[in-house]
C-alpha positions as CSV (number, residue, x, y, z in Angstrom):
1,X,-0.1,0.0,0.1
2,X,0.7,3.3,-0.8
3,X,1.2,5.9,1.9
4,X,2.5,8.5,0.0
5,X,-1.3,9.3,-1.2
6,X,-4.2,10.0,1.0
7,X,-7.0,10.5,-0.6
8,X,-9.5,13.3,1.1
9,X,-13.0,13.9,-0.1
10,X,-15.5,15.6,1.6
11,X,-19.4,16.0,0.4
12,X,-20.3,19.2,1.5
13,X,-24.2,19.1,0.8
14,X,-27.4,21.0,2.0
15,X,-28.6,18.1,4.9
16,X,-25.2,15.5,5.2
17,X,-21.8,17.2,4.9
18,X,-20.2,13.5,4.1
19,X,-15.8,12.6,4.1
20,X,-14.5,10.1,2.9
21,X,-10.4,9.1,3.3
22,X,-8.5,6.7,0.7
23,X,-5.8,5.0,0.1
24,X,-3.7,3.2,-3.3
25,X,-4.0,0.0,-2.7
26,X,-1.9,-2.9,-4.9
27,X,-4.4,-3.6,-6.9
28,X,-4.7,-0.1,-8.0
29,X,-7.8,0.4,-6.2
30,X,-9.1,3.0,-3.7
31,X,-9.1,1.3,-0.2
32,X,-11.8,3.2,1.7
33,X,-9.9,3.6,5.2
34,X,-12.5,5.5,6.9
35,X,-15.6,7.6,6.4
36,X,-17.5,10.4,8.3
37,X,-20.7,12.1,8.4
38,X,-22.4,15.0,10.1
39,X,-26.0,16.8,10.0
40,X,-24.9,20.1,7.1
41,X,-26.3,23.9,8.3
42,X,-25.6,26.8,6.9
43,X,-25.8,26.1,3.0
44,X,-29.2,26.6,0.9
45,X,-29.5,25.0,-2.7
46,X,-25.7,24.7,-2.6
47,X,-24.9,28.9,-1.8
48,X,-22.8,28.9,1.8
49,X,-25.9,31.4,4.3
50,X,-24.0,30.5,7.7
51,X,-19.6,29.8,7.4
52,X,-19.3,29.1,10.2
53,X,-21.7,26.7,10.3
54,X,-20.7,25.1,7.5
55,X,-16.8,25.1,8.9
56,X,-18.0,23.1,12.2
57,X,-20.2,20.1,10.2
58,X,-17.3,20.1,8.1
59,X,-15.0,19.6,11.0
60,X,-17.3,16.7,12.7
61,X,-17.6,14.9,9.4
62,X,-13.8,15.4,9.5
63,X,-12.8,14.2,12.7
64,X,-15.6,11.4,12.3
65,X,-13.9,10.0,9.3
66,X,-10.6,10.6,11.9
67,X,-11.2,8.3,13.6
68,X,-12.5,5.3,11.4
69,X,-9.2,5.8,10.2
70,X,-6.8,6.6,12.5
71,X,-5.4,9.4,9.9
72,X,-4.8,13.2,10.4
73,X,-6.0,15.0,7.4
74,X,-4.4,18.5,5.6
75,X,-6.2,18.6,3.1
76,X,-9.1,17.9,0.8
77,X,-11.6,17.5,-2.9
78,X,-14.1,18.8,-2.3
79,X,-18.0,18.9,-4.0
80,X,-18.9,21.9,-6.1
81,X,-22.5,22.3,-6.6
82,X,-25.4,25.7,-6.5
83,X,-28.8,25.9,-8.6
84,X,-26.9,28.6,-11.1
85,X,-24.8,26.5,-13.0
86,X,-24.8,26.4,-16.4
87,X,-22.8,24.3,-19.4
88,X,-22.2,24.6,-23.4
89,X,-20.8,22.9,-26.2
90,X,-18.1,24.9,-27.7
91,X,-15.7,24.9,-30.1
92,X,-11.8,26.7,-31.4
93,X,-9.6,26.3,-34.2
94,X,-5.9,26.8,-33.9
95,X,-3.0,26.6,-36.7
96,X,-0.3,24.2,-35.7
97,X,2.8,25.9,-36.8
98,X,5.4,23.9,-35.0
99,X,8.2,21.8,-36.6
100,X,6.9,19.3,-39.1
101,X,3.3,20.1,-38.5
102,X,3.7,18.1,-35.2
103,X,1.0,18.5,-32.6
104,X,1.9,19.5,-29.4
105,X,0.1,20.1,-25.8
106,X,0.9,23.8,-26.1
107,X,-1.4,23.5,-29.5
108,X,-4.0,21.5,-27.3
109,X,-4.1,23.9,-25.2
110,X,-4.6,27.4,-27.2
111,X,-7.4,24.8,-28.8
112,X,-9.4,24.5,-25.6
113,X,-8.0,28.3,-24.8
114,X,-9.7,29.3,-28.4
115,X,-13.0,27.7,-26.7
116,X,-12.8,29.3,-24.1
117,X,-13.5,32.6,-24.8
118,X,-16.8,33.6,-24.2
119,X,-18.3,36.8,-22.8
120,X,-19.4,35.7,-18.7
121,X,-22.4,37.9,-16.9
122,X,-20.4,39.8,-14.7
123,X,-19.1,38.0,-11.3
124,X,-19.1,34.6,-13.2
125,X,-16.6,32.0,-14.1
126,X,-15.8,29.0,-15.9
127,X,-15.9,26.2,-13.3
128,X,-14.6,23.5,-16.4
129,X,-13.7,22.6,-19.1
130,X,-14.1,19.4,-19.9
131,X,-12.6,18.2,-24.0
132,X,-15.0,16.5,-25.8
133,X,-12.9,15.4,-28.6
134,X,-10.4,16.9,-31.2
135,X,-10.8,17.7,-35.3
136,X,-7.3,17.8,-37.4
137,X,-7.6,18.5,-40.7
138,X,-10.9,18.0,-41.1
139,X,-11.0,14.0,-39.0
140,X,-12.8,13.9,-36.5
141,X,-13.1,11.5,-32.8
142,X,-9.9,12.0,-31.8
143,X,-8.7,12.1,-28.2
144,X,-5.9,12.2,-28.0
145,X,-3.5,14.7,-30.7
146,X,-0.5,15.5,-29.3
147,X,1.6,13.9,-31.5
148,X,0.2,13.7,-34.2
149,X,0.4,15.4,-37.7
150,X,-1.6,18.4,-39.1
151,X,-2.0,22.1,-40.1
152,X,-5.7,22.9,-38.3
153,X,-6.8,21.5,-34.8
154,X,-10.4,21.9,-34.1
155,X,-11.4,21.7,-30.0
156,X,-15.2,20.6,-29.2
157,X,-15.1,21.2,-25.2
158,X,-17.8,21.2,-22.4
159,X,-17.5,24.3,-20.7
160,X,-19.2,24.7,-17.5
161,X,-20.3,28.1,-15.6
162,X,-21.2,29.6,-12.5
163,X,-21.2,32.3,-10.6
164,X,-17.6,32.8,-8.8
165,X,-18.9,34.3,-5.3
166,X,-20.7,30.4,-4.5
167,X,-16.6,28.3,-5.1
168,X,-15.1,31.7,-2.7
169,X,-17.5,31.5,0.0
170,X,-16.9,27.5,0.2
171,X,-13.2,27.1,0.0
172,X,-13.1,29.8,3.1
173,X,-16.0,28.0,4.5
174,X,-13.8,24.6,4.2
175,X,-9.8,26.7,5.2
176,X,-11.7,28.5,8.2
177,X,-11.9,24.3,9.4
178,X,-8.8,23.6,9.7
179,X,-7.9,22.1,5.9
180,X,-7.0,23.3,2.4
181,X,-9.2,22.9,-0.8
182,X,-6.7,20.7,-3.2
183,X,-9.3,21.7,-5.9
184,X,-13.5,21.3,-6.2
185,X,-15.0,19.2,-8.7
186,X,-18.6,19.4,-9.7
187,X,-20.8,17.2,-8.1
188,X,-22.0,15.1,-10.4
189,X,-18.5,14.9,-12.3
190,X,-17.6,13.3,-8.1
191,X,-21.4,11.0,-8.4
192,X,-19.7,9.7,-12.1
193,X,-15.7,9.3,-11.4
194,X,-17.2,6.7,-8.1
195,X,-20.6,4.7,-10.1
196,X,-19.8,5.1,-13.8
197,X,-17.8,2.9,-15.9
198,X,-15.8,4.0,-19.3
199,X,-18.2,2.1,-20.8
200,X,-20.8,3.0,-19.7
201,X,-19.6,6.6,-20.7
202,X,-18.8,5.9,-24.5
203,X,-21.9,4.1,-25.1
204,X,-24.2,7.1,-23.2
205,X,-25.6,7.1,-20.0
206,X,-27.7,9.8,-17.7
207,X,-26.4,10.9,-14.6
208,X,-29.0,12.1,-12.1
209,X,-27.9,13.0,-8.4
210,X,-30.7,13.7,-6.1
211,X,-29.4,16.3,-3.4
212,X,-31.8,17.6,-0.7
213,X,-32.3,20.9,-2.7
214,X,-30.5,20.0,-5.8
215,X,-30.9,17.8,-8.7
216,X,-27.9,17.7,-11.4
217,X,-27.7,16.2,-14.5
218,X,-24.8,15.0,-16.4
219,X,-25.0,13.6,-19.7
220,X,-22.4,11.5,-20.8
221,X,-21.4,10.0,-24.4
222,X,-18.5,9.2,-26.4
223,X,-16.5,9.2,-23.5
224,X,-16.8,12.7,-22.2
225,X,-19.3,15.2,-20.7
226,X,-22.0,15.7,-23.4
227,X,-24.2,18.2,-21.6
228,X,-25.1,19.3,-17.6
229,X,-27.7,21.3,-16.0
230,X,-29.2,21.6,-12.6
231,X,-32.2,21.6,-11.2
232,X,-33.5,23.8,-8.5
233,X,-35.7,21.0,-6.5
234,X,-34.6,17.9,-4.4
235,X,-36.0,15.0,-1.8
236,X,-36.3,17.9,0.5
237,X,-39.7,18.4,-1.5
238,X,-41.0,15.2,-0.5
239,X,-40.4,16.2,3.4
240,X,-42.5,19.3,2.7
241,X,-45.7,17.8,1.0
242,X,-45.2,14.9,4.5
243,X,-44.6,17.7,6.5
244,X,-47.7,19.7,5.0
245,X,-50.2,16.9,3.4
246,X,-50.1,15.1,7.4
247,X,-49.5,18.7,9.6
248,X,-46.5,17.2,11.3
249,X,-43.5,19.2,11.4
250,X,-40.5,18.8,9.4
251,X,-38.2,16.8,11.3
252,X,-41.2,14.0,11.7
253,X,-41.7,13.9,8.2
254,X,-38.4,13.3,7.5
255,X,-38.3,10.7,9.3
256,X,-41.8,9.1,7.9
257,X,-39.7,9.8,4.4
258,X,-37.1,7.2,5.7
259,X,-38.6,5.0,7.1
260,X,-41.9,4.4,5.3
261,X,-41.5,6.5,2.6
262,X,-42.4,5.0,-1.2
263,X,-43.1,6.7,-4.5
264,X,-44.6,3.8,-6.2
265,X,-48.2,2.1,-5.2
266,X,-47.5,-0.2,-8.0
267,X,-44.6,-1.6,-5.8
268,X,-46.9,-2.6,-2.9
269,X,-49.1,-5.3,-1.7
270,X,-52.5,-4.6,-0.8
271,X,-52.3,-5.8,2.6
272,X,-49.1,-3.4,3.0
273,X,-51.3,-0.6,1.2
274,X,-53.7,-1.3,4.2
275,X,-50.8,-0.6,7.0
276,X,-50.9,1.8,10.0
277,X,-48.7,4.4,11.3
278,X,-48.5,6.2,13.8
279,X,-47.7,9.9,13.8
280,X,-47.8,12.8,16.0
281,X,-49.5,16.0,14.2
282,X,-47.6,19.6,15.6
283,X,-49.0,20.5,18.8
284,X,-50.7,17.0,20.0
285,X,-49.1,14.9,22.1
286,X,-52.1,12.5,21.2
287,X,-51.3,9.8,17.7
288,X,-52.9,8.9,15.5
289,X,-52.6,6.6,12.1
290,X,-52.6,6.8,8.3
291,X,-52.0,4.0,6.1
292,X,-49.0,3.5,3.9
293,X,-51.3,3.7,1.2
294,X,-52.0,7.3,1.7
295,X,-47.9,8.1,2.9
296,X,-47.6,6.7,-1.1
297,X,-50.5,9.2,-2.9
298,X,-48.5,12.1,-1.0
299,X,-45.1,11.1,-2.5
300,X,-46.0,9.8,-5.6
301,X,-47.0,12.7,-7.9
302,X,-43.9,14.3,-6.4
303,X,-41.5,12.0,-7.2
304,X,-43.1,11.6,-10.9
305,X,-42.7,16.1,-11.4
306,X,-39.6,15.9,-10.0
307,X,-38.1,13.6,-12.7
308,X,-40.5,14.2,-15.8
309,X,-38.1,17.5,-15.3
310,X,-35.4,16.0,-16.0
311,X,-35.9,13.8,-18.5
312,X,-37.5,16.7,-20.3
313,X,-34.0,17.8,-20.2
314,X,-32.9,14.9,-21.4
315,X,-34.9,13.9,-24.4
316,X,-34.3,18.4,-25.7
317,X,-30.5,17.0,-26.2
318,X,-31.5,14.4,-28.2
319,X,-28.6,12.4,-27.0
320,X,-28.0,8.5,-27.0
321,X,-28.2,6.8,-23.5
322,X,-27.7,3.4,-24.3
323,X,-26.6,2.3,-20.9
324,X,-29.6,4.2,-18.9
325,X,-30.1,6.7,-16.3
326,X,-27.9,6.3,-13.5
327,X,-29.6,7.5,-10.0
328,X,-27.3,8.9,-7.0
329,X,-27.6,11.3,-4.0
330,X,-29.8,11.1,-0.9
331,X,-32.8,11.6,-3.1
332,X,-32.4,8.6,-4.8
333,X,-32.9,6.1,-2.3
334,X,-36.7,6.7,-1.6
335,X,-37.9,3.3,-2.5
336,X,-40.3,2.9,-6.7
337,X,-37.6,5.8,-7.4
338,X,-35.8,3.3,-10.3
339,X,-39.1,1.9,-11.0
340,X,-40.6,5.8,-11.3
341,X,-37.7,6.9,-13.1
342,X,-37.4,3.7,-16.0
343,X,-41.2,4.8,-17.0
344,X,-40.6,8.7,-17.0
345,X,-37.5,8.5,-19.1
346,X,-38.2,5.2,-20.8
347,X,-34.8,3.7,-20.6
348,X,-33.0,1.4,-18.1
349,X,-32.3,2.9,-14.8
350,X,-30.3,1.9,-12.3
351,X,-29.5,3.6,-8.5
352,X,-25.7,4.2,-8.9
353,X,-24.2,2.0,-6.0
354,X,-19.4,2.3,-6.2
355,X,-18.2,0.2,-8.7
356,X,-16.4,-2.7,-7.0
357,X,-13.7,-2.6,-9.4
358,X,-12.3,0.7,-8.2
359,X,-13.0,0.6,-4.2
360,X,-11.1,-2.1,-1.3
361,X,-11.3,-1.1,2.7
362,X,-14.4,0.0,4.1
363,X,-16.2,0.2,0.7
364,X,-19.3,-2.0,2.1
365,X,-20.0,0.7,4.4
366,X,-20.9,3.8,1.9
367,X,-21.6,1.5,-1.1
368,X,-24.5,3.4,-1.1
369,X,-25.7,6.1,-3.3
370,X,-25.6,8.9,-0.8
371,X,-21.7,7.7,-0.7
372,X,-21.5,8.6,-5.1
373,X,-19.6,11.7,-3.9
374,X,-17.8,12.1,-1.7
375,X,-16.5,8.4,-2.7
376,X,-15.6,9.8,-6.1
377,X,-14.0,12.8,-4.9
378,X,-11.2,11.0,-2.7
379,X,-11.2,8.6,-5.7
380,X,-10.6,11.4,-8.1
381,X,-7.6,12.9,-5.4
382,X,-6.2,9.8,-6.0
383,X,-6.2,9.0,-9.4
384,X,-5.1,12.4,-10.1
385,X,-1.9,12.2,-7.0
386,X,-1.1,9.1,-8.9
387,X,-0.7,10.5,-11.8
388,X,1.8,13.2,-11.0
389,X,4.1,11.0,-9.2
390,X,3.9,8.6,-12.3
391,X,5.5,12.6,-14.3
392,X,8.3,11.2,-12.6
393,X,10.9,9.8,-14.1
394,X,9.2,8.4,-16.8
395,X,10.4,8.4,-21.2
396,X,9.0,12.2,-22.8
397,X,6.9,9.9,-24.4
398,X,4.7,8.4,-22.2
399,X,4.9,12.0,-20.3
400,X,2.9,13.2,-23.2
401,X,0.9,10.2,-22.2
402,X,0.2,11.1,-18.7
403,X,-0.2,14.8,-19.2
404,X,-3.2,14.1,-21.0
405,X,-4.7,11.6,-18.9
406,X,-4.5,15.0,-15.6
407,X,-5.6,16.9,-18.4
408,X,-9.1,17.5,-17.1
409,X,-7.9,17.9,-14.1
410,X,-5.5,20.4,-15.1
411,X,-8.1,22.8,-16.8
412,X,-10.0,22.6,-13.3
């Protein structure tokens, strides 16, 4: 085991903060050696509203992960989310002027910078530049152009933009908790890192990360990100519906949702539909009963509505999602969500559990879809550190290959 590499991912969400610590194993998988979770405060739709509350939640989650692992952590890769992020596909063209018209790293960077030349709203910045493919003298579908020959290099790049203040405030909150931020990574991109295979990304899929207040969509195809969208709704909508419909507190509604929630009435037998749940209405001491069928009748229309918004966005891109839809995030684990999504998207759907070939150690403890982002952040950190180590002492040809593998990190 390589003790030089300590990978830490912290997923700072509206309802929970999750921290995962990983180390490289002998077979290039990441052994999860520590994990921690804390209730989150001070965020609304991914935006910091109370820096000290966020810092305290980060300290608690990181402290628990340190106790489990027996390690001290100094820095982490942190998730980046918010309802205002926007993804756009751009292209840029440059002339290849080097000796023998051989394409260099600098040519590729110039092509990507050319694609990134766009006017931004005041206070906004480019969050991610994600290369899709390159075209050399009209020949498309090229993923690694460095070393090839040509006179004209065109880049197709997926660019994600968003307000800079949100990133800066989250960075300050994490640093206030005593941790350095190695870098920030888009939430759905991190979830994809831990749950998708190369085949999923190649043949096309839609990753839907359902958080408490934000749902993010990222569509993959031909091995790259093709579309990004963010929606201002999530699992908290179910909780609010239950609270209003049953006249209970938000805390009670959340418990009812987690213990008895189901969004698909077709999944329940007649006997189960008539099972009684005891609830305590707000301002009352006595309990009253309701059937599971009534609870499902509250949750099911909301699930269909939320998923329909995402499905409409997906259909609008006309993307081929042969590998189907992958649901991650805490809002995805409600019973029946996969089955409803399969009907709404009219595509094969599954929950995004950790890919076994990527993880070892305590992976069984954090394999659920709600841990996809934090584990993906840690895995991305480990892979980035391995690439940096491998860059030292390599041949020039190998260095070019390693550089390109590290390309996305370079432009984050």
